[in-house]
Phi, psi and omega in degrees: 000132177256145177273149179289128183291117184280130179257008177098148185305317190294313185291329181299313177298324181290318176300324179292315169305310179297323177298320188290317176292328172301316177296320175296312178294324178301316175300322181259025174317120175061031190292308184295313174306315181301310186293323178294319179278321183276329178257322184263350175067033183287158182258186190293322182297318178294321176291316175290326174298327175303313170292321181287315181289319175306315184281324181294310181293322186286336175283335180283322172294328186281351183303311179284350188292325182302308175301313177306308178302315193305323192250028179228154169296137196280329181296310178302323178297319183289315180300312176301323181283334169293320179290327172296316174294325180297318185288320174307301186292329178304329181291336185286312174295334171297317186278335175290320177291341171271359178079016186239012176291138185220167180291330180295329188282318174311323178292310186299320180286339178285322172303308181292320173292327178288316174292319174301327182291313185299319178295320179297315176293329177295308180295320179301317189286323175297315183288322176301319181295326177278337189270331197241143181287154182309325184285344185260358183296323174294322177295323183283321186285329175300316183293315178302313184292325181299315179298322181296312184285325179291326173300321185288323178295324184270325191285305188304314176303318180292323180293317177303307177301319180300317183294318178291340179261328188237000179111161190294341186259357180304312181300323176293323179292320176296322176301316182294316170312314181300321171303320185290320174294319175303316173303323178291319182295324180291321181296329179291348182301320185067189188075176182255138181244116183288152180287131177299146177275132180272135173259142176092206180304147177289339187239161183287138176246161175308322186293328176304326183291331186261001183304311188294313180300322184298320179291324176294306187287348175258354176277127193285344181254319172299336179297299181295327178301314178305305181293327175294307187297321178286332179285310182302301178303322179294323179284329178286322189281329178303329183276339185302313178283341171297313180298328184290319178295319180288320187277313186278339178256297186281316187270352166077023174294149172274165178300318176298324176290328174297314173303308177301318174303334177255348187269319182298325180281354177290353168304332176292333178289320178305317180285325177293326179284334173277350170272344188306304184297316177299320180295324173294321184298324183274322188249346180096156182302316185296311188301315184292313181300313187295304187300301179299324177303309175297328175297328183295344188262010192257353194246332192289343178299330178298337175296340176291344187256016186279144179245186178286161171074197184296324179300315171311302174308318175299319188288314183298316173312299184303313176296315176300325181300315183289314180297321181286329179295317183294314177296322174302325179284318193281331188289316179295319180296320177290321182295328181289314178294322171302322179279325169310316184252033172229130174293149189295347182269000172219027182292316178300320180289325179297307184294326179292306174314315178298306178301312181308307184299327180286321176295319174304310186294322181296313182299314183302309182300307183309308182302322177288323177290327172293316188286327174292324178285338168290321179281328183242343189102150185298330176298312174296319182300311179295315173305320178295326177294314184298324175297312181302313188302334178298337174268357182294341171298347174298331182283343184290146177289130182279336185226131177285091183244025180280147181289136177303326189309315184300327172296312181297319177291320183292321178296321172299333182270344180282000000 
């Protein structure tokens, strides 16, 4: 038996705050699309527009947030973003209770939470790089990934049951409270955080907005990983609202069945994240990224063949288990590689640029797939995304040719 490696009290509070918000998000899995379908009786185009517009406008709002976050203390930014998400989500059950909930409000909530999420991730990644030693970054990222998937296993079935018992906005309220608790946890970390020193011009310049993208696109390994990630994530997420319409509408799944079908396979994410460290130690980062990245592309096409009843649930669980296991292995290794190969003076801008691009790609592909589903049906659109995913391994880097100097600089700056 080996003991779990301790990363310190401050990391413990950060992990606890991440855990409580992750469980809230898992409990509220697909909450806004579910409300759009079950309460507002929205069709495929509206549900896709909800996901697309929220992400697109949220990404646009978040563009200047990367440089803004870079030169500020990270913990206060994280607390502020948690409180913004708390207030935005809390407005949904409040409006529902007053009988004033509408589609426009769901759009505004989606925008606010998307922008706050990008800023939080940028600040959180930069804070983690400063908090944890370079050799422990993969351990920390693997623990975050394990927590995410554990929350996704537990949360959606409980959320589906809560919707059945207490109404469709219950999970949104729980998700809102989880962000408030996360803010309190981050506040409890304590200690002093020095204000980042700003180099160059004292005010925000247009060039500061592009620093993150410039770093990504000029790095020989981050560049292909970036394009692969935004395409894969975009195609996977574009089908999420279509699956909600197909399963909850045309195939007659109940909310708890819908939650169970996507929650049970998430044990694979827990397995994948636990395997990340030993596999990297044995085979190296690049080989794990290449293999897990290719495996992510092989599963989603199977969702086009889902049918009603128990056979449909079994098929979804089998397909999602393979997909989630691959993603659970890939994600912490990618997060660690990205932090290792990014200087401390540009982490927030790099992570913000990555998140903005990913959100924009998801928004664009979700809108396109919503239109495609309207013209051809949800099943055909889901199949098209699955077929395109099969080609995405071609975007992965074939050789690890990133300079070793980047890792040495990252270690010296931590």
